[in-house]
N, C-alpha and C positions, 0 to 999 in steps of 0.2 A: 542619553543614559540608556543602557541596554536593559530591555525587559526580561526578567527571569521567568522562564516557563516552569510552572509547577505541575506535578502529577499527583492525582489522588488515587489511592489503591485501598482495597478492603481485604483484610485478613480474616477468613472465616474458619480456617483450619488451625487448631491450637498448636500443633507441632510446627506450623510455619512461622511461629513467633521467633524461633531460634534463628531464622534467616536474617532478621534485623536486630537481634539482641544487642550486639555491641554498639550499634549506632543509637538504638533506643536508650540504653543505659548511659551512654555518653551524653545524650541530650538531657536526661534526668539530672546528671551531675552538674551540668551547666545552668540548669534552670530551677532546681528545687532542692530542698533538704529533706524531702519526704521519701523515705526508703521504700514505701509501699507502692510507689509509682514505677519501681524497677520492673523489668520485663518478667523476671521469674515469679513475682507475685501475681502479675496479670495471668500468667500461665496456670499457676496453682489455683487461683480463684476461678478461672474459666472452667477447669475440670470440676470444681465443687459446684458451680452454678449450673453446669450442664445436667447434673443429676435432677434439678428441678425444672428443666425445660428451657433454660436460657442458653443461647448459642453465641459465641463470640462474634463481634462485628467491629473489628479494630480498624479505625480510619487512619491511614498514614498519608502525609503530604511531604513530597520531596521535590528537589530540582535535579539537575543533571549530576550533581556532585554529592549532595547532603540530604539526610533526613531532617526535615524542618519541623514536623509536628506529628504527634501521635495522640489520638483520642480513643482510649481503650473502652469500648462499649460492648454491650451484649444485647441480644434482641430475642423476642418471642412474640407469638400471636396470642392475643387475649380477646375472645369473642370477635374474631375476624380482624381486629385492629393490630397493626404491627407496632409494637412498643419497644423502645430502646432506653437504656440507662447505662451508667457507668458500671464496669465490672466490679469494682470495689464498692462496698457499702459505705455509708456516711462516716462510720467511725474511723476510717482510714484516710479521710480527707482526699477523696478522688479529685482529679483535675485533668485539664488538658496538659500534655507534656509538650511544652513549647516555651521558648525564651519569652520573658515577660513583655519586652517591647513589641513582639510580634503577635501577642496573644489574641487580641481582638480580630486582627486580619485573618489569621489562619482558622480561628474558631468560626468566623463567618463563612469561610470557604467550606469548612466541614459541615456546618449545620445546613447550608444550602444544598450540599450534596446528599446529606442524609434524608432530607425531605423531598427534594425534587428529582433525585436520581435513584435512590434506594426505596422510595415509597413508604417511608415511616409515617405513621399517623400521630404518634405521641412520643416525645422525648422528655425524659425526666432526669434532671441533672442537679447534683448537690455542689455547692460552692462554699468555700471558706473565706473568712475575712469580712471587711466592711461592706455593708449593704450597698453603699453607693457605687463601689467598684463592680459588684455583680450586676447591679441595675444598669450601669454604663454599658456593660457587655450585652445585656439583653436588649437595650435600646437599639443597638446596631442591627439586631435581627428584624426590627420593624420594617426596614427597607426590603427585607426578603419576603414580606407578607406572612410572617410568622407571629402568632399570638401566644401570649404566655401569662401564667399566673405565678406570683412570687410569694414565698412564705418563709417562715423560720423553722429550723431544725435544732435538735440538741447540739450545743456547742461543745467545746472541749477545754478543760482546765489546763493551764500552763503555769509552771513555776520557774521564773527567771532566777538564775544563780548569780547574785550580785554582792555576796558577802561571804564571810567564813561561816561554817556550820554553827559555831558557838554564838556568833552575832545573830544568826537567824533564830536560834533557840531563845535567846534573850528577848528578841523582838516579839516572838510569839507569846511570851509570858509564862508564868509559873504553871498555869492550868494545863498548858501544852505538855510540859515535861511531866507533870504529875499524872496525866492521863496515861502515858506510856509506862510509867513506873508501876501504876496500878495493874496494867495488863501483864507486866512482867511478874508481879507478885502472884497473880492468879495462874499464870502458866506454870509457875514453880510448884503449884499444888498438884500438877499432873506428873511431876517427876523431872528428870534432867531434860533440858531443852536448849536449843540453840538455832541460830540462823546461819546457813551456809550458802555461799555463792558458787555456782557451777558454770564455768564458761562453756558456751556451746561448742567451741572448737575442740574441747577436751572430752566432753561427756557423750556427745552423739546420742545414740539410741537409748542409753541408760537414762539420760535426762528426760527424753520423751516418755519413757516407760514410767518414770516417777510422776511426771505431769498427769499422765492418763490414770494412774492409780488414784490421784487426788480427785480428778474429774469424775471418776466412777462413783465416788461417794459425795459428790457435790450436789447441792440443790439445783444447780444449773443443768446438770445431767438429766434430771427429771423434767425440767421445763423445756429445754431446747437441744439436748444432746451436746455434741462438741462444737456446734455452731461453726464459726469460721476458724476455729483453732487448728483444725486439720490442714486448711489451706495455708495458714501462716507458717506452721511447722514445715510443710512441704516446700514453701517458698524459701524459707531460711536454709533448708538443706541444700538447695541448688544455688542460691545467691552467694553464699559464703565460699563457694568453690571458685568464683570469679571476681568477687568484690572484696578486696583486702581492707577497704575503708568502712566496711559494715561489720559490726560485732554484735553478738547477742549472748545473754547469760540468763540464768534463772536463780532466783533466791528462794531457798526452801526453808520453811519453818519446820523444825523437827522436834518431836517429843519421843524420848527414849529411842532415838535413832530412826524413827519412822516419820516420813513427811506428812504434815497435816495441812499445809498451805504453801502456795507458791506465787511468785511474781515474775513474769516473763518480761525482760527488758531488751529492747533493740536500740543500739547506738549507731548514729549515722550523722555525719556532717555537724558535729558539735551539739547534737540534740539527743537526749535519752528518752525513748518512748516506753512508758509502762504499758505494755501491749495487752497483757491478760493477767488477771489475778483471780485465784479461786482457792477454796478451802473445803475440807471435809465437814459436812453439815453437822455432825455430832459435836464439833468443837465451836460451834457458832457463838456461844455465850462468852467465849474467851477472846473474841475479836481477832482471830488469826489473820484475816485478810488485811485489816488495817495495820496490824503490827508488821507483817512481812513487807507491806508497801513502805512503811516508815523505815524499816531497816535498809531497804533498797535505796530509798531517797537519801538517807544519811550516807551510805557508802558512795553513791554516785556523786554526791556533793563534795565529799572529802577528797576524791581522786583528782579534783581540780582540772577536769578535761572538758566539762560541758558548760554551755551557756544557758541551757534551758532543759527542763524536764516537762514532757508532754504526757498528759494522762489519757489522751484520745477521746474521752467522754466527759460528761459533766454530771457525775453522780454526787449526791448530797455529801457523802462522807469525805469527798476530795477537798471540801472546804476546810478540812483539818489543816491542810498545808498551804492552800492558796485561794484567793478570791478572784483571781484573774481568769476570765473566760473569753476564748476566741469564738466569735459567732460563726454559725453555719447557716446557709440558706438553701432552699430548694426551689427549683423553677421547673414547671411543667409547660412544655411548648407543643403547639400544634398549628397546622394551617387551618384547622376548623376553629373558628372563634368561640364556639360554645364549650369545647372540651376543657380547656385550662381553667376557666372560672368555675365551672360546675364541679370538677374534681377537686380543685383547690378549696372551694367553699366548705366541703365536708371534711377534707383531710387536714386543713390548716386550723379549722375551728373545732377544738376538742369539745367545748361545751355543747355546740350544736350536735355533734356526733353522739354525745352522751344522751341528749334529750331525745334523739331519734331512736334511742334504745338499740342501736346497732342494725336497724332495719335496712338502712341504705347500704351498709357494708355487706350484709348478707346478700342483698339484691345484686351487688356488684360482683359477687362471687370471687373470682381470682384477681380482680383489679388491685386490691391492696398489696398483692404480692410484688407488683412492680414499683410500688411506692416506697417500700422500706429501704 
């Protein structure tokens, strides 16, 4: 049997991503239904993260003919230590871009290269799915002399579509329907209102402007600015130029013709991702975020094109529609046996951190930045 020789290469220049874009996206389409793993999102998030000192370190593995795996990472130095993690944050379920049957093999090659050739001291990775699957992958790294600490992160709610909308409503009970009727009655006190859907392919910049109008008056703007929204919108602008199987739209809740809330939905491979929801703070008591989400869910359900609705996060209000949560886990790896358990002890154990009164986090300075 002929041995296939593989080559590992590192991409550090964001613009160089375009060189392997077609092969990268083809690998995503064969191995995943997660649109955020597409190369355009890696590019847009890399630009965003570079503003806070993170530089791309994208590991590619190929043979003479094909691109076999992509591990989209970024790196920075923290107190002299070289720290790496996925380019995407946990909400977007980052992962190795590799066919499932080859996952452990190519992941081991990449991890070995990251520590033993690139000189990384700490690698922080988020994983989705069953704990035993992630632990199986981590156990393969023991042979490489790599130590790790394993913990849980916020999962994400999913809503399988297995019935008609009317059957779903009946299953949820009368309180479910009454809740939204009450919101509708309260909205009517504000004047004429409606929910409109705008397709991304039709609205372009006008849709973005309406989103930003809401964000400027949102409580989230005061807390953390636009967060990753800018990167998502930039990625959508580029990815829809080349990927005909990805669609996006925005549902706006309007009062007297003015938008007060929105829900951004990305559709890919039979899954609808409710990517971002926000509303103007002054309308908070009318539950505009919940209502515009509900309208989007109802519309997505009725078009009969999707198998699943993914909320990306696990916030309490999402239990309104589903109790199903997909787990996420985080693993911190290092060749130094002390670093993973020490870091993991404080960041996995919320109660311990609270009792410490934040002293440890202050002492760690910028360390929490690589953990998020």
